[in-house]
C-alpha positions as CSV (number, residue, x, y, z in Angstrom):
1,X,140.6,-88.9,36.2
2,X,138.2,-91.8,36.0
3,X,137.7,-92.2,39.8
4,X,137.0,-88.5,40.2
5,X,134.6,-88.6,37.2
6,X,132.6,-91.4,38.7
7,X,132.6,-89.9,42.1
8,X,131.2,-86.6,40.9
9,X,128.6,-88.4,38.8
10,X,127.3,-90.4,41.8
11,X,127.3,-87.3,44.1
12,X,125.3,-85.5,41.5
13,X,122.8,-88.4,41.1
14,X,122.4,-88.4,44.9
15,X,121.0,-84.9,44.6
16,X,124.2,-83.0,45.7
17,X,124.6,-80.9,42.6
18,X,126.6,-78.2,44.4
19,X,129.0,-80.8,45.9
20,X,129.5,-82.7,42.7
21,X,131.8,-80.1,41.1
22,X,134.3,-80.5,43.9
23,X,135.0,-84.1,42.8
24,X,136.0,-82.8,39.4
25,X,137.7,-79.4,40.1
26,X,141.2,-80.5,40.8
27,X,141.3,-82.9,37.9
28,X,139.9,-80.2,35.6
29,X,142.4,-77.6,36.7
30,X,145.3,-80.0,36.0
31,X,144.2,-80.7,32.4
32,X,145.4,-78.9,29.3
33,X,143.1,-76.1,28.4
34,X,140.8,-76.9,25.5
35,X,141.5,-80.7,25.6
36,X,138.5,-83.0,25.3
37,X,138.8,-84.1,28.9
38,X,139.1,-80.5,30.1
39,X,136.0,-79.6,28.2
40,X,134.1,-82.6,29.5
41,X,134.8,-81.7,33.2
42,X,134.4,-78.0,32.6
43,X,131.0,-78.6,31.0
44,X,129.9,-81.0,33.7
45,X,130.9,-78.4,36.4
46,X,128.9,-75.8,34.5
47,X,126.0,-78.2,34.2
48,X,125.8,-79.0,37.9
49,X,126.1,-75.3,38.8
50,X,123.3,-74.4,36.3
51,X,121.0,-77.0,37.9
52,X,121.9,-75.8,41.4
53,X,121.1,-72.2,40.4
54,X,117.9,-73.1,38.7
55,X,116.7,-75.0,41.7
56,X,117.4,-71.9,43.7
57,X,115.4,-69.9,41.2
58,X,118.4,-67.9,40.1
59,X,117.1,-67.9,36.5
60,X,119.8,-65.5,35.1
61,X,122.7,-67.4,36.6
62,X,121.2,-70.7,35.6
63,X,120.7,-69.6,32.0
64,X,124.2,-68.2,31.7
65,X,125.8,-71.3,33.0
66,X,123.6,-73.5,30.9
67,X,124.8,-71.6,27.8
68,X,128.5,-71.7,28.6
69,X,128.2,-75.4,29.8
70,X,126.7,-76.3,26.4
71,X,129.5,-74.5,24.6
72,X,132.1,-76.6,26.5
73,X,130.4,-79.8,25.6
74,X,129.4,-78.9,22.0
75,X,132.2,-80.7,20.1
76,X,132.3,-83.8,22.2
77,X,130.7,-87.1,21.1
78,X,127.2,-87.8,22.6
79,X,128.8,-90.6,24.7
80,X,132.3,-89.4,25.7
81,X,134.3,-91.3,28.3
82,X,131.1,-93.3,28.9
83,X,129.2,-90.1,30.0
84,X,125.8,-89.3,28.5
85,X,127.0,-86.0,27.1
86,X,124.2,-85.8,24.6
87,X,121.5,-85.9,27.3
88,X,123.4,-83.2,29.2
89,X,123.7,-81.0,26.1
90,X,120.0,-81.3,25.3
91,X,119.0,-80.3,28.8
92,X,121.5,-77.4,28.9
93,X,120.0,-76.1,25.7
94,X,116.5,-76.2,27.1
95,X,117.7,-74.6,30.4
96,X,119.4,-71.8,28.5
97,X,116.2,-71.0,26.6
98,X,113.9,-71.3,29.6
99,X,115.6,-71.9,33.0
100,X,112.2,-72.4,34.6
101,X,112.0,-75.7,32.7
102,X,113.7,-77.2,35.8
103,X,110.3,-76.8,37.6
104,X,108.5,-78.8,35.0
105,X,111.1,-81.4,34.1
106,X,113.8,-83.1,36.1
107,X,117.4,-82.7,34.8
108,X,118.7,-86.0,33.4
109,X,120.7,-88.3,35.6
110,X,124.4,-88.6,34.8
111,X,125.3,-92.0,33.3
112,X,128.6,-93.8,33.2
113,X,128.8,-96.7,30.7
114,X,125.0,-96.6,30.5
115,X,124.4,-96.7,34.3
116,X,123.1,-93.9,36.5
117,X,125.7,-94.4,39.1
118,X,124.6,-94.2,42.8
119,X,127.0,-93.8,45.7
120,X,126.6,-97.5,46.5
121,X,127.8,-98.4,43.0
122,X,131.3,-96.7,43.3
123,X,134.4,-98.8,43.4
124,X,137.0,-98.1,46.1
125,X,139.0,-95.4,44.2
126,X,135.9,-93.5,43.3
127,X,134.4,-93.9,46.8
128,X,137.6,-92.5,48.4
129,X,137.2,-89.4,46.2
130,X,133.5,-89.1,47.0
131,X,134.1,-89.4,50.7
132,X,136.5,-86.4,50.8
133,X,133.9,-84.3,49.0
134,X,131.0,-85.4,51.0
135,X,132.9,-84.9,54.3
136,X,133.9,-81.4,53.3
137,X,130.3,-80.4,52.5
138,X,129.0,-82.0,55.7
139,X,131.5,-80.0,57.8
140,X,133.8,-82.9,58.9
141,X,137.5,-82.4,59.5
142,X,138.9,-81.9,56.0
143,X,142.5,-82.7,57.1
144,X,141.5,-86.0,58.6
145,X,139.7,-87.1,55.4
146,X,142.5,-85.8,53.2
147,X,145.1,-87.8,55.2
148,X,142.8,-90.9,55.2
149,X,142.4,-90.6,51.5
150,X,146.1,-90.4,50.9
151,X,146.7,-93.5,53.1
152,X,143.9,-95.3,51.3
153,X,145.3,-94.4,47.8
154,X,148.8,-95.7,48.8
155,X,147.3,-99.0,49.7
156,X,145.1,-99.1,46.6
157,X,148.2,-98.5,44.4
158,X,149.6,-101.7,45.9
159,X,146.3,-103.6,45.2
160,X,145.1,-103.5,48.8
161,X,142.0,-102.0,50.5
162,X,143.2,-101.0,53.9
163,X,141.3,-99.8,57.0
164,X,141.3,-96.3,55.7
165,X,139.8,-97.3,52.4
166,X,137.1,-99.5,54.1
167,X,136.1,-96.6,56.4
168,X,136.0,-94.1,53.6
169,X,133.8,-96.5,51.6
170,X,131.6,-96.9,54.6
171,X,131.3,-93.2,55.0
172,X,129.9,-92.9,51.5
173,X,127.4,-95.7,51.7
174,X,126.4,-95.9,55.4
175,X,124.7,-92.5,55.5
176,X,123.0,-93.1,58.9
177,X,126.4,-94.0,60.4
178,X,128.5,-91.3,59.0
179,X,129.2,-89.6,62.4
180,X,130.4,-92.9,63.9
181,X,132.5,-93.8,60.8
182,X,134.1,-90.3,60.9
183,X,135.0,-90.8,64.6
184,X,136.6,-94.2,63.9
185,X,138.4,-92.7,60.9
186,X,139.8,-89.9,63.0
187,X,141.1,-92.4,65.5
188,X,142.8,-94.4,62.8
189,X,144.3,-91.3,61.2
190,X,145.6,-90.0,64.6
191,X,147.3,-93.4,65.3
192,X,148.9,-93.4,61.8
193,X,150.1,-89.8,62.2
194,X,151.6,-90.7,65.6
195,X,153.3,-93.8,64.1
196,X,154.7,-91.7,61.3
197,X,155.9,-89.1,63.7
198,X,157.6,-91.7,65.9
199,X,159.7,-93.0,63.1
200,X,160.4,-89.7,61.3
201,X,164.1,-88.9,61.4
202,X,165.2,-92.2,62.8
203,X,167.2,-93.0,59.7
204,X,168.4,-89.5,58.8
């Protein structure tokens, strides 16, 4: 969960509130309903959605999400799993009372262990997760990025950062070069798929 948590935090801090929830959603759905971790992710998802709606001036939607998001986070410590839950709760309470507050005051950055994580701060596992989300929201081939992430995670599990991991990290941080990085990534994925296809069934 930690990699997804950090990825979503950095995506949110980069101003991509709508995209941030996608980093957390699969992890959230897999958690036991009502557990602390489930309430954290559910609350963060509601928080980012509330901010997104407020910035679109959907005041009713923003206020409703702010209230429910605050409810999910209510029983958590102010600093749970290193996240500044207390700051988030305070802003959600203000947003629920007056959603137009977003036009007078910026929502708080999300912090992890005291730091407002930026995309450039992410370690490889979190950057891999962030790359998949950012690619989907930018309209890149989701299957290519999903396969690349699977290959990268295999290598990371063995303590290695392979070419897929490097390219996914570059996609996250090298914003001006994303199209080029995506092209190179697609080429690597196609070669890997072909290699896997060539050996499939040889030992059956």
